[in-house]
TIZANU-105457 format. One record per residue: residue in one letter; x, y, z negated of N, C-alpha, C in turn. Coordinates in steps of 0.001 Angstrom, whole numbers, plus 500000, padded with zeros to 6 digits. Layout:
! residues N
AXYZXYZXYZ
...
//
This chain:
! residues 78
M855131224822622001854173225899621911854833227137622525
E854417227518623716855055228630624419854765229978623760
H853521230385623788853107231649623179852040231342622149
P852421231302620871851448230936619843850252231879619840
K849086231279619785847856232049619626847702232285618134
D846496232469617684846264232607616254846593231293615570
L847550231321614660847943230110613949847221230016612610
T846899228797612241846194228524610997846946227442610243
S847034227600608939847662226588608099846703225407607932
V847213224202608187846366223013608019846863222075606925
F848091222281606473848626221377605460849859221996604824
T850004221781603521851222222156602803851617220975601935
G852873220582602022853331219453601231854834219336601268
S855319218212600788856764217968600741857316217810602151
R858620217963602288859284217808603587859010216411604152
M859100215377603314858889214013603777857452213824604276
E856500214308603521855095214175603892854772214955605168
T855280216178605250854991216987606430855673216425607677
N856826215787607534857474215164608694856590214085609305
V855933213302608460855023212264608957853847212916609682
I853265213937609081852107214597609677852494215317610967
I853682215899611020854153216530612262854162215502613391
E854676214316613122854721213267614150853324212850614577
I852407212728613624851024212366613952850405213432614861
L850594214696614504850026215787615296850639215818616695
K851954215693616774852622215698618081852173214519618940
D852005213353618324851540212171619062850140212378619631
N849403213320619053848046213619619498847978214950620239
D849117215363620778849212216575621617848781217848620907
I849087217939619617848812219149618855850147219785618491
P850474220917619118851725221603618772851664222107617329
V852783222017616639852808222400615224854078223184614925
V853934224165614028855062224958613552855175224711612050
A856381224391611577856616224154610153857323225361609547
H856783225832608414857380226963607696857752226528606290
N859014226684605946859470226452604586859647227837603969
Q858591228319603307858594229683602788859702229920601766
F860004228916600965861046229074599953862402229295600621
Q862750228407601587864027228552602291864100229867603060
E863008230205603754862987231457604518863158232652603590
G862548232586602418862668233669601447864090233811600927
L864741232688600670866124232740600192867026233429601211
H866815233112602485867620233735603542867327235225603661
A866097235607603344865705237020603464866023237814602194
G866385237134601134866754237828599907865657237911598863
F864596237136599020863543237082598010863005235664597962
I862250235343596931861748233987596776860237233981596963
D859780233061597816858356232891598070858095231401598226
G857010230919597703856683229502597817857441228665596803
L857252227375596884857892226438595965858992225673596679
P860066225343595966861128224559596599860567223246597144
G860902222941598372860466221689598968859130221728599676
D858323222761599450857026222845600124857177223364601544
V856494222695602458856501223085603862855049223285604289
K854793224387604975853456224697605461853406224409606956
L852378223665607387852210223352608801851158224272609403
M851531224895610518850657225850611200850353225328612603
I849082225448612998848684225046614351847748226105614931
E847488225996616230846560226913616874845140226611616403
K844339227673616272842983227521615738842151226511616511
E842357226432617809841551225524618629841788224055618301
D842893223740617613843225222358617271842919221991615824
V842363222921615055842187222709613613841300221503613308
E840159221409613945839220220321613632839846218955613883
K840481218788615030841127217515615365842255217211614383
A843048218231614049844175218039613128843687217646611738
Q842642218301611249842124217978609926841635216530609867
M841010216073610939840548214694611001841742213728610935
L842792214024611704843986213174611703844673213170610342
I844753214320609702845377214424608377844565213638607351
Q843236213739607416842385212981606497842561211488606694
E842671211049607936842900209615608215844228209163607622
Y845255209992607774846564209668607214846473209572605691
E845837210548605062845736210558603600844962209339603089
K843922208934603795843174207727603407844046206491603522
S844893206459604552845719205268604778846795205070603712
I847157206143603011848202206003601983847644205942600569
S846327206088600433845754206054599075845229204694598718
//
């Protein structure tokens, strides 16, 4: 992702879960940025978010496709 446009959160979950979803999104040509708010907060001197939670951010134009892929993944594991 060269110059991020408006980014939107599409998923928040554990590191293991988000790693799988990152690969799914990348395999479908959807650039993704992962934010670990808890870790970032610790480095900045304050605490935000929950330990282990990672938020996935993508460009707004990819939200619909990403949500469909995430729903397919969630159905496949339930």
